[in-house]
PDB file of N, CA, C and O in Angstrom, chain B, residues numbered from 101:
ATOM      1  N   MET B 101     124.381-139.342 -92.639  1.00  0.00           N
ATOM      2  CA  MET B 101     125.308-138.238 -92.729  1.00  0.00           C
ATOM      3  C   MET B 101     125.879-137.990 -91.334  1.00  0.00           C
ATOM      4  O   MET B 101     125.133-137.865 -90.362  1.00  0.00           O
ATOM      5  N   ALA B 102     127.168-137.922 -91.248  1.00  0.00           N
ATOM      6  CA  ALA B 102     127.833-137.665 -89.972  1.00  0.00           C
ATOM      7  C   ALA B 102     127.541-136.232 -89.525  1.00  0.00           C
ATOM      8  O   ALA B 102     127.631-135.292 -90.314  1.00  0.00           O
ATOM      9  N   SER B 103     127.193-136.084 -88.251  1.00  0.00           N
ATOM     10  CA  SER B 103     126.873-134.745 -87.756  1.00  0.00           C
ATOM     11  C   SER B 103     127.189-134.626 -86.274  1.00  0.00           C
ATOM     12  O   SER B 103     127.341-135.618 -85.561  1.00  0.00           O
ATOM     13  N   TYR B 104     127.282-133.382 -85.842  1.00  0.00           N
ATOM     14  CA  TYR B 104     127.438-133.076 -84.426  1.00  0.00           C
ATOM     15  C   TYR B 104     126.056-132.787 -83.869  1.00  0.00           C
ATOM     16  O   TYR B 104     125.231-132.177 -84.549  1.00  0.00           O
ATOM     17  N   LEU B 105     125.792-133.215 -82.648  1.00  0.00           N
ATOM     18  CA  LEU B 105     124.562-132.862 -81.967  1.00  0.00           C
ATOM     19  C   LEU B 105     124.882-131.646 -81.110  1.00  0.00           C
ATOM     20  O   LEU B 105     125.708-131.719 -80.200  1.00  0.00           O
ATOM     21  N   VAL B 106     124.228-130.535 -81.401  1.00  0.00           N
ATOM     22  CA  VAL B 106     124.512-129.294 -80.687  1.00  0.00           C
ATOM     23  C   VAL B 106     123.275-128.845 -79.923  1.00  0.00           C
ATOM     24  O   VAL B 106     122.145-129.088 -80.345  1.00  0.00           O
ATOM     25  N   THR B 107     123.507-128.184 -78.790  1.00  0.00           N
ATOM     26  CA  THR B 107     122.420-127.617 -78.004  1.00  0.00           C
ATOM     27  C   THR B 107     122.380-126.119 -78.276  1.00  0.00           C
ATOM     28  O   THR B 107     123.370-125.416 -78.073  1.00  0.00           O
ATOM     29  N   LEU B 108     121.234-125.637 -78.734  1.00  0.00           N
ATOM     30  CA  LEU B 108     121.067-124.231 -79.072  1.00  0.00           C
ATOM     31  C   LEU B 108     120.769-123.425 -77.817  1.00  0.00           C
ATOM     32  O   LEU B 108     120.424-124.001 -76.785  1.00  0.00           O
ATOM     33  N   PRO B 109     120.896-122.092 -77.882  1.00  0.00           N
ATOM     34  CA  PRO B 109     120.682-121.256 -76.695  1.00  0.00           C
ATOM     35  C   PRO B 109     119.319-121.455 -76.022  1.00  0.00           C
ATOM     36  O   PRO B 109     119.201-121.287 -74.808  1.00  0.00           O
ATOM     37  N   ASP B 110     118.290-121.811 -76.804  1.00  0.00           N
ATOM     38  CA  ASP B 110     116.971-122.008 -76.197  1.00  0.00           C
ATOM     39  C   ASP B 110     116.786-123.413 -75.627  1.00  0.00           C
ATOM     40  O   ASP B 110     115.705-123.752 -75.146  1.00  0.00           O
ATOM     41  N   GLY B 111     117.846-124.234 -75.681  1.00  0.00           N
ATOM     42  CA  GLY B 111     117.793-125.579 -75.110  1.00  0.00           C
ATOM     43  C   GLY B 111     117.436-126.671 -76.106  1.00  0.00           C
ATOM     44  O   GLY B 111     117.575-127.853 -75.794  1.00  0.00           O
ATOM     45  N   THR B 112     116.978-126.301 -77.296  1.00  0.00           N
ATOM     46  CA  THR B 112     116.663-127.320 -78.293  1.00  0.00           C
ATOM     47  C   THR B 112     117.953-127.897 -78.850  1.00  0.00           C
ATOM     48  O   THR B 112     119.011-127.271 -78.787  1.00  0.00           O
ATOM     49  N   LYS B 113     117.847-129.086 -79.390  1.00  0.00           N
ATOM     50  CA  LYS B 113     119.009-129.754 -79.955  1.00  0.00           C
ATOM     51  C   LYS B 113     118.875-129.783 -81.478  1.00  0.00           C
ATOM     52  O   LYS B 113     117.768-129.853 -82.013  1.00  0.00           O
ATOM     53  N   ALA B 114     120.004-129.729 -82.158  1.00  0.00           N
ATOM     54  CA  ALA B 114     120.018-129.760 -83.619  1.00  0.00           C
ATOM     55  C   ALA B 114     121.220-130.562 -84.088  1.00  0.00           C
ATOM     56  O   ALA B 114     122.254-130.613 -83.422  1.00  0.00           O
ATOM     57  N   ALA B 115     121.061-131.186 -85.249  1.00  0.00           N
ATOM     58  CA  ALA B 115     122.165-131.913 -85.871  1.00  0.00           C
ATOM     59  C   ALA B 115     122.846-130.976 -86.864  1.00  0.00           C
ATOM     60  O   ALA B 115     122.201-130.445 -87.768  1.00  0.00           O
ATOM     61  N   LEU B 116     124.132-130.780 -86.695  1.00  0.00           N
ATOM     62  CA  LEU B 116     124.923-129.925 -87.581  1.00  0.00           C
ATOM     63  C   LEU B 116     125.844-130.834 -88.388  1.00  0.00           C
ATOM     64  O   LEU B 116     126.750-131.451 -87.826  1.00  0.00           O
ATOM     65  N   PRO B 117     125.624-130.925 -89.698  1.00  0.00           N
ATOM     66  CA  PRO B 117     126.480-131.786 -90.513  1.00  0.00           C
ATOM     67  C   PRO B 117     127.952-131.395 -90.343  1.00  0.00           C
ATOM     68  O   PRO B 117     128.300-130.215 -90.385  1.00  0.00           O
ATOM     69  N   ILE B 118     128.794-132.388 -90.153  1.00  0.00           N
ATOM     70  CA  ILE B 118     130.214-132.138 -89.921  1.00  0.00           C
ATOM     71  C   ILE B 118     130.832-131.341 -91.064  1.00  0.00           C
ATOM     72  O   ILE B 118     131.672-130.473 -90.826  1.00  0.00           O
ATOM     73  N   TRP B 119     130.426-131.623 -92.309  1.00  0.00           N
ATOM     74  CA  TRP B 119     131.038-130.921 -93.441  1.00  0.00           C
ATOM     75  C   TRP B 119     130.830-129.411 -93.340  1.00  0.00           C
ATOM     76  O   TRP B 119     131.624-128.644 -93.884  1.00  0.00           O
ATOM     77  N   MET B 120     129.773-128.974 -92.652  1.00  0.00           N
ATOM     78  CA  MET B 120     129.521-127.534 -92.534  1.00  0.00           C
ATOM     79  C   MET B 120     130.521-126.859 -91.598  1.00  0.00           C
ATOM     80  O   MET B 120     130.608-125.631 -91.573  1.00  0.00           O
ATOM     81  N   THR B 121     131.265-127.634 -90.837  1.00  0.00           N
ATOM     82  CA  THR B 121     132.248-127.059 -89.914  1.00  0.00           C
ATOM     83  C   THR B 121     133.652-127.057 -90.505  1.00  0.00           C
ATOM     84  O   THR B 121     134.589-126.555 -89.884  1.00  0.00           O
ATOM     85  N   GLU B 122     133.800-127.609 -91.688  1.00  0.00           N
ATOM     86  CA  GLU B 122     135.111-127.695 -92.316  1.00  0.00           C
ATOM     87  C   GLU B 122     135.393-126.451 -93.156  1.00  0.00           C
ATOM     88  O   GLU B 122     134.487-125.900 -93.781  1.00  0.00           O
ATOM     89  N   ALA B 123     136.638-126.017 -93.168  1.00  0.00           N
ATOM     90  CA  ALA B 123     137.022-124.812 -93.904  1.00  0.00           C
ATOM     91  C   ALA B 123     136.666-124.907 -95.386  1.00  0.00           C
ATOM     92  O   ALA B 123     136.317-123.902 -96.005  1.00  0.00           O
ATOM     93  N   SER B 124     136.750-126.096 -95.951  1.00  0.00           N
ATOM     94  CA  SER B 124     136.468-126.257 -97.378  1.00  0.00           C
ATOM     95  C   SER B 124     135.006-125.955 -97.711  1.00  0.00           C
ATOM     96  O   SER B 124     134.691-125.650 -98.861  1.00  0.00           O
ATOM     97  N   ALA B 125     134.112-126.034 -96.729  1.00  0.00           N
ATOM     98  CA  ALA B 125     132.701-125.754 -96.973  1.00  0.00           C
ATOM     99  C   ALA B 125     132.484-124.294 -97.335  1.00  0.00           C
ATOM    100  O   ALA B 125     131.539-123.968 -98.054  1.00  0.00           O
ATOM    101  N   ALA B 126     133.341-123.420 -96.851  1.00  0.00           N
ATOM    102  CA  ALA B 126     133.195-121.985 -97.103  1.00  0.00           C
ATOM    103  C   ALA B 126     134.139-121.479 -98.191  1.00  0.00           C
ATOM    104  O   ALA B 126     134.183-120.280 -98.468  1.00  0.00           O
ATOM    105  N   ARG B 127     134.883-122.375 -98.797  1.00  0.00           N
ATOM    106  CA  ARG B 127     135.891-121.971 -99.776  1.00  0.00           C
ATOM    107  C   ARG B 127     135.317-121.082-100.883  1.00  0.00           C
ATOM    108  O   ARG B 127     135.937-120.088-101.259  1.00  0.00           O
ATOM    109  N   ASP B 128     134.145-121.431-101.402  1.00  0.00           N
ATOM    110  CA  ASP B 128     133.563-120.675-102.511  1.00  0.00           C
ATOM    111  C   ASP B 128     132.454-119.720-102.051  1.00  0.00           C
ATOM    112  O   ASP B 128     131.726-119.173-102.879  1.00  0.00           O
ATOM    113  N   ALA B 129     132.327-119.521-100.744  1.00  0.00           N
ATOM    114  CA  ALA B 129     131.263-118.661-100.224  1.00  0.00           C
ATOM    115  C   ALA B 129     131.562-117.195-100.488  1.00  0.00           C
ATOM    116  O   ALA B 129     132.715-116.765-100.474  1.00  0.00           O
ATOM    117  N   GLU B 130     130.508-116.445-100.726  1.00  0.00           N
ATOM    118  CA  GLU B 130     130.633-115.008-100.929  1.00  0.00           C
ATOM    119  C   GLU B 130     129.651-114.304-100.002  1.00  0.00           C
ATOM    120  O   GLU B 130     128.557-114.808 -99.754  1.00  0.00           O
ATOM    121  N   ILE B 131     130.039-113.144 -99.494  1.00  0.00           N
ATOM    122  CA  ILE B 131     129.126-112.335 -98.696  1.00  0.00           C
ATOM    123  C   ILE B 131     128.422-111.382 -99.651  1.00  0.00           C
ATOM    124  O   ILE B 131     129.062-110.671-100.425  1.00  0.00           O
ATOM    125  N   ARG B 132     127.085-111.378 -99.583  1.00  0.00           N
ATOM    126  CA  ARG B 132     126.291-110.527-100.469  1.00  0.00           C
ATOM    127  C   ARG B 132     125.307-109.714 -99.650  1.00  0.00           C
ATOM    128  O   ARG B 132     125.014-110.040 -98.500  1.00  0.00           O
ATOM    129  N   ASP B 133     124.806-108.661-100.254  1.00  0.00           N
ATOM    130  CA  ASP B 133     123.812-107.817 -99.579  1.00  0.00           C
ATOM    131  C   ASP B 133     122.448-108.490 -99.496  1.00  0.00           C
ATOM    132  O   ASP B 133     121.672-108.215 -98.580  1.00  0.00           O
ATOM    133  N   CYS B 134     122.153-109.370-100.448  1.00  0.00           N
ATOM    134  CA  CYS B 134     120.867-110.069-100.427  1.00  0.00           C
ATOM    135  C   CYS B 134     121.095-111.509-100.873  1.00  0.00           C
ATOM    136  O   CYS B 134     122.065-111.819-101.565  1.00  0.00           O
ATOM    137  N   GLY B 135     120.191-112.367-100.465  1.00  0.00           N
ATOM    138  CA  GLY B 135     120.307-113.778-100.799  1.00  0.00           C
ATOM    139  C   GLY B 135     120.077-114.030-102.276  1.00  0.00           C
ATOM    140  O   GLY B 135     119.324-113.311-102.933  1.00  0.00           O
ATOM    141  N   VAL B 136     120.727-115.046-102.785  1.00  0.00           N
ATOM    142  CA  VAL B 136     120.592-115.405-104.191  1.00  0.00           C
ATOM    143  C   VAL B 136     120.413-116.914-104.263  1.00  0.00           C
ATOM    144  O   VAL B 136     121.183-117.666-103.664  1.00  0.00           O
ATOM    145  N   ALA B 137     119.403-117.350-104.992  1.00  0.00           N
ATOM    146  CA  ALA B 137     119.193-118.783-105.202  1.00  0.00           C
ATOM    147  C   ALA B 137     118.939-118.999-106.685  1.00  0.00           C
ATOM    148  O   ALA B 137     118.297-118.180-107.344  1.00  0.00           O
ATOM    149  N   SER B 138     119.439-120.091-107.194  1.00  0.00           N
ATOM    150  CA  SER B 138     119.228-120.374-108.613  1.00  0.00           C
ATOM    151  C   SER B 138     117.781-120.820-108.832  1.00  0.00           C
ATOM    152  O   SER B 138     117.125-121.312-107.913  1.00  0.00           O
ATOM    153  N   LEU B 139     117.305-120.645-110.039  1.00  0.00           N
ATOM    154  CA  LEU B 139     115.959-121.087-110.384  1.00  0.00           C
ATOM    155  C   LEU B 139     115.837-122.592-110.174  1.00  0.00           C
ATOM    156  O   LEU B 139     114.808-123.071-109.698  1.00  0.00           O
ATOM    157  N   THR B 140     116.871-123.331-110.523  1.00  0.00           N
ATOM    158  CA  THR B 140     116.851-124.784-110.337  1.00  0.00           C
ATOM    159  C   THR B 140     116.703-125.140-108.863  1.00  0.00           C
ATOM    160  O   THR B 140     115.934-126.038-108.521  1.00  0.00           O
ATOM    161  N   ALA B 141     117.424-124.455-107.991  1.00  0.00           N
ATOM    162  CA  ALA B 141     117.327-124.727-106.551  1.00  0.00           C
ATOM    163  C   ALA B 141     115.920-124.422-106.039  1.00  0.00           C
ATOM    164  O   ALA B 141     115.374-125.174-105.232  1.00  0.00           O
ATOM    165  N   LEU B 142     115.339-123.330-106.503  1.00  0.00           N
ATOM    166  CA  LEU B 142     113.980-122.979-106.078  1.00  0.00           C
ATOM    167  C   LEU B 142     112.959-123.992-106.582  1.00  0.00           C
ATOM    168  O   LEU B 142     112.024-124.342-105.862  1.00  0.00           O
ATOM    169  N   GLU B 143     113.132-124.460-107.806  1.00  0.00           N
ATOM    170  CA  GLU B 143     112.224-125.489-108.346  1.00  0.00           C
ATOM    171  C   GLU B 143     112.345-126.785-107.553  1.00  0.00           C
ATOM    172  O   GLU B 143     111.335-127.430-107.271  1.00  0.00           O
ATOM    173  N   GLU B 144     113.566-127.177-107.189  1.00  0.00           N
ATOM    174  CA  GLU B 144     113.769-128.390-106.402  1.00  0.00           C
ATOM    175  C   GLU B 144     113.155-128.240-105.015  1.00  0.00           C
ATOM    176  O   GLU B 144     112.577-129.188-104.483  1.00  0.00           O
ATOM    177  N   LEU B 145     113.279-127.059-104.432  1.00  0.00           N
ATOM    178  CA  LEU B 145     112.672-126.807-103.130  1.00  0.00           C
ATOM    179  C   LEU B 145     111.156-126.915-103.230  1.00  0.00           C
ATOM    180  O   LEU B 145     110.523-127.512-102.360  1.00  0.00           O
ATOM    181  N   ARG B 146     110.573-126.353-104.266  1.00  0.00           N
ATOM    182  CA  ARG B 146     109.122-126.421-104.450  1.00  0.00           C
ATOM    183  C   ARG B 146     108.663-127.867-104.584  1.00  0.00           C
ATOM    184  O   ARG B 146     107.645-128.249-104.006  1.00  0.00           O
ATOM    185  N   THR B 147     109.401-128.675-105.340  1.00  0.00           N
ATOM    186  CA  THR B 147     109.072-130.090-105.489  1.00  0.00           C
ATOM    187  C   THR B 147     109.125-130.798-104.136  1.00  0.00           C
ATOM    188  O   THR B 147     108.238-131.587-103.811  1.00  0.00           O
ATOM    189  N   LEU B 148     110.158-130.517-103.353  1.00  0.00           N
ATOM    190  CA  LEU B 148     110.295-131.128-102.039  1.00  0.00           C
ATOM    191  C   LEU B 148     109.127-130.736-101.128  1.00  0.00           C
ATOM    192  O   LEU B 148     108.551-131.593-100.457  1.00  0.00           O
ATOM    193  N   VAL B 149     108.783-129.462-101.102  1.00  0.00           N
ATOM    194  CA  VAL B 149     107.672-128.992-100.261  1.00  0.00           C
ATOM    195  C   VAL B 149     106.368-129.658-100.693  1.00  0.00           C
ATOM    196  O   VAL B 149     105.587-130.092 -99.846  1.00  0.00           O
ATOM    197  N   ASP B 150     106.128-129.741-101.988  1.00  0.00           N
ATOM    198  CA  ASP B 150     104.915-130.396-102.488  1.00  0.00           C
ATOM    199  C   ASP B 150     104.859-131.862-102.073  1.00  0.00           C
ATOM    200  O   ASP B 150     103.799-132.359-101.692  1.00  0.00           O
ATOM    201  N   GLU B 151     105.999-132.557-102.145  1.00  0.00           N
ATOM    202  CA  GLU B 151     106.044-133.968-101.760  1.00  0.00           C
ATOM    203  C   GLU B 151     105.778-134.149-100.267  1.00  0.00           C
ATOM    204  O   GLU B 151     105.057-135.065 -99.871  1.00  0.00           O
ATOM    205  N   VAL B 152     106.356-133.283 -99.443  1.00  0.00           N
ATOM    206  CA  VAL B 152     106.146-133.373 -97.999  1.00  0.00           C
ATOM    207  C   VAL B 152     104.678-133.103 -97.662  1.00  0.00           C
ATOM    208  O   VAL B 152     104.077-133.817 -96.860  1.00  0.00           O
ATOM    209  N   ARG B 153     104.108-132.069 -98.279  1.00  0.00           N
ATOM    210  CA  ARG B 153     102.702-131.742 -98.013  1.00  0.00           C
ATOM    211  C   ARG B 153     101.787-132.883 -98.443  1.00  0.00           C
ATOM    212  O   ARG B 153     100.825-133.197 -97.742  1.00  0.00           O
ATOM    213  N   ALA B 154     102.072-133.505 -99.584  1.00  0.00           N
ATOM    214  CA  ALA B 154     101.265-134.631-100.053  1.00  0.00           C
ATOM    215  C   ALA B 154     101.387-135.811 -99.086  1.00  0.00           C
ATOM    216  O   ALA B 154     100.403-136.499 -98.814  1.00  0.00           O
ATOM    217  N   GLY B 155     102.590-136.040 -98.571  1.00  0.00           N
ATOM    218  CA  GLY B 155     102.787-137.108 -97.585  1.00  0.00           C
ATOM    219  C   GLY B 155     102.003-136.859 -96.313  1.00  0.00           C
ATOM    220  O   GLY B 155     101.413-137.781 -95.751  1.00  0.00           O
ATOM    221  N   TRP B 156     101.995-135.607 -95.853  1.00  0.00           N
ATOM    222  CA  TRP B 156     101.212-135.273 -94.665  1.00  0.00           C
ATOM    223  C   TRP B 156      99.725-135.490 -94.925  1.00  0.00           C
ATOM    224  O   TRP B 156      99.009-136.007 -94.068  1.00  0.00           O
ATOM    225  N   ALA B 157      99.267-135.096 -96.105  1.00  0.00           N
ATOM    226  CA  ALA B 157      97.850-135.260 -96.437  1.00  0.00           C
ATOM    227  C   ALA B 157      97.484-136.743 -96.451  1.00  0.00           C
ATOM    228  O   ALA B 157      96.437-137.130 -95.932  1.00  0.00           O
ATOM    229  N   ARG B 158      98.351-137.578 -97.049  1.00  0.00           N
ATOM    230  CA  ARG B 158      98.081-139.023 -97.065  1.00  0.00           C
ATOM    231  C   ARG B 158      98.093-139.586 -95.651  1.00  0.00           C
ATOM    232  O   ARG B 158      97.245-140.404 -95.295  1.00  0.00           O
ATOM    233  N   SER B 159      99.063-139.144 -94.840  1.00  0.00           N
ATOM    234  CA  SER B 159      99.184-139.620 -93.468  1.00  0.00           C
ATOM    235  C   SER B 159      97.954-139.243 -92.652  1.00  0.00           C
ATOM    236  O   SER B 159      97.419-140.065 -91.907  1.00  0.00           O
ATOM    237  N   THR B 160      97.514-138.012 -92.793  1.00  0.00           N
ATOM    238  CA  THR B 160      96.338-137.540 -92.065  1.00  0.00           C
ATOM    239  C   THR B 160      95.098-138.276 -92.524  1.00  0.00           C
ATOM    240  O   THR B 160      94.272-138.664 -91.697  1.00  0.00           O
ATOM    241  N   ALA B 161      94.949-138.477 -93.824  1.00  0.00           N
ATOM    242  CA  ALA B 161      93.778-139.166 -94.359  1.00  0.00           C
ATOM    243  C   ALA B 161      93.734-140.606 -93.869  1.00  0.00           C
ATOM    244  O   ALA B 161      92.672-141.091 -93.477  1.00  0.00           O
ATOM    245  N   SER B 162      94.869-141.297 -93.885  1.00  0.00           N
ATOM    246  CA  SER B 162      94.863-142.694 -93.453  1.00  0.00           C
ATOM    247  C   SER B 162      94.638-142.805 -91.952  1.00  0.00           C
ATOM    248  O   SER B 162      94.053-143.783 -91.487  1.00  0.00           O
ATOM    249  N   ALA B 163      95.094-141.818 -91.189  1.00  0.00           N
ATOM    250  CA  ALA B 163      94.867-141.848 -89.742  1.00  0.00           C
ATOM    251  C   ALA B 163      93.393-141.647 -89.430  1.00  0.00           C
ATOM    252  O   ALA B 163      92.868-142.286 -88.517  1.00  0.00           O
ATOM    253  N   THR B 164      92.716-140.777 -90.163  1.00  0.00           N
ATOM    254  CA  THR B 164      91.297-140.545 -89.888  1.00  0.00           C
ATOM    255  C   THR B 164      90.439-141.668 -90.433  1.00  0.00           C
ATOM    256  O   THR B 164      89.330-141.881 -89.942  1.00  0.00           O
ATOM    257  N   ASP B 165      90.922-142.403 -91.448  1.00  0.00           N
ATOM    258  CA  ASP B 165      90.173-143.541 -91.973  1.00  0.00           C
ATOM    259  C   ASP B 165      90.056-144.652 -90.935  1.00  0.00           C
ATOM    260  O   ASP B 165      89.104-145.431 -90.973  1.00  0.00           O
ATOM    261  N   CYS B 166      91.004-144.737 -90.013  1.00  0.00           N
ATOM    262  CA  CYS B 166      91.016-145.806 -89.035  1.00  0.00           C
ATOM    263  C   CYS B 166      90.111-145.516 -87.846  1.00  0.00           C
ATOM    264  O   CYS B 166      89.810-146.416 -87.062  1.00  0.00           O
ATOM    265  N   ILE B 167      89.684-144.292 -87.706  1.00  0.00           N
ATOM    266  CA  ILE B 167      88.862-143.909 -86.568  1.00  0.00           C
ATOM    267  C   ILE B 167      87.397-144.032 -86.957  1.00  0.00           C
ATOM    268  O   ILE B 167      86.929-143.376 -87.887  1.00  0.00           O
ATOM    269  N   GLU B 168      86.692-144.871 -86.243  1.00  0.00           N
ATOM    270  CA  GLU B 168      85.273-145.042 -86.514  1.00  0.00           C
ATOM    271  C   GLU B 168      84.476-144.473 -85.344  1.00  0.00           C
ATOM    272  O   GLU B 168      84.821-144.699 -84.184  1.00  0.00           O
ATOM    273  N   PRO B 169      83.426-143.747 -85.645  1.00  0.00           N
ATOM    274  CA  PRO B 169      82.604-143.225 -84.558  1.00  0.00           C
ATOM    275  C   PRO B 169      81.917-144.376 -83.836  1.00  0.00           C
ATOM    276  O   PRO B 169      81.607-145.393 -84.456  1.00  0.00           O
ATOM    277  N   PRO B 170      81.673-144.232 -82.530  1.00  0.00           N
ATOM    278  CA  PRO B 170      81.007-145.300 -81.796  1.00  0.00           C
ATOM    279  C   PRO B 170      79.583-145.504 -82.327  1.00  0.00           C
ATOM    280  O   PRO B 170      78.907-144.552 -82.715  1.00  0.00           O
ATOM    281  N   ALA B 171      79.148-146.765 -82.335  1.00  0.00           N
ATOM    282  CA  ALA B 171      77.764-147.065 -82.741  1.00  0.00           C
ATOM    283  C   ALA B 171      76.823-146.510 -81.684  1.00  0.00           C
ATOM    284  O   ALA B 171      77.197-146.366 -80.520  1.00  0.00           O
ATOM    285  N   SER B 172      75.635-146.209 -82.084  1.00  0.00           N
ATOM    286  CA  SER B 172      74.699-145.617 -81.129  1.00  0.00           C
ATOM    287  C   SER B 172      74.479-146.590 -79.976  1.00  0.00           C
ATOM    288  O   SER B 172      74.276-147.786 -80.186  1.00  0.00           O
ATOM    289  N   GLY B 173      74.523-146.060 -78.760  1.00  0.00           N
ATOM    290  CA  GLY B 173      74.366-146.882 -77.572  1.00  0.00           C
ATOM    291  C   GLY B 173      75.666-147.417 -77.013  1.00  0.00           C
ATOM    292  O   GLY B 173      75.703-147.874 -75.871  1.00  0.00           O
ATOM    293  N   ASP B 174      76.749-147.370 -77.804  1.00  0.00           N
ATOM    294  CA  ASP B 174      78.048-147.822 -77.296  1.00  0.00           C
ATOM    295  C   ASP B 174      78.660-146.738 -76.424  1.00  0.00           C
ATOM    296  O   ASP B 174      78.451-145.548 -76.657  1.00  0.00           O
ATOM    297  N   ALA B 175      79.406-147.152 -75.435  1.00  0.00           N
ATOM    298  CA  ALA B 175      80.124-146.190 -74.589  1.00  0.00           C
ATOM    299  C   ALA B 175      81.270-145.613 -75.403  1.00  0.00           C
ATOM    300  O   ALA B 175      81.916-146.345 -76.153  1.00  0.00           O
ATOM    301  N   PRO B 176      81.543-144.292 -75.271  1.00  0.00           N
ATOM    302  CA  PRO B 176      82.664-143.687 -76.022  1.00  0.00           C
ATOM    303  C   PRO B 176      83.995-144.197 -75.544  1.00  0.00           C
ATOM    304  O   PRO B 176      85.034-143.793 -76.065  1.00  0.00           O
TER     305      PRO B 176
END
């Protein structure tokens, strides 16, 4: 995805998708007093979070599987 690399006030860098800077991106936007998300969007977000957490768990498990404690008498 094409994006701009921007430097934030705290010095961190972030990628801003170019489409978010185009006028057409805000064409259907509305200002509301509170945020609104569809049930479908929330369900998709939950699925994504679950997948990321499962990936981290697998990554952590496989990383610890490779570490073997030293045999007695071996130098650490």
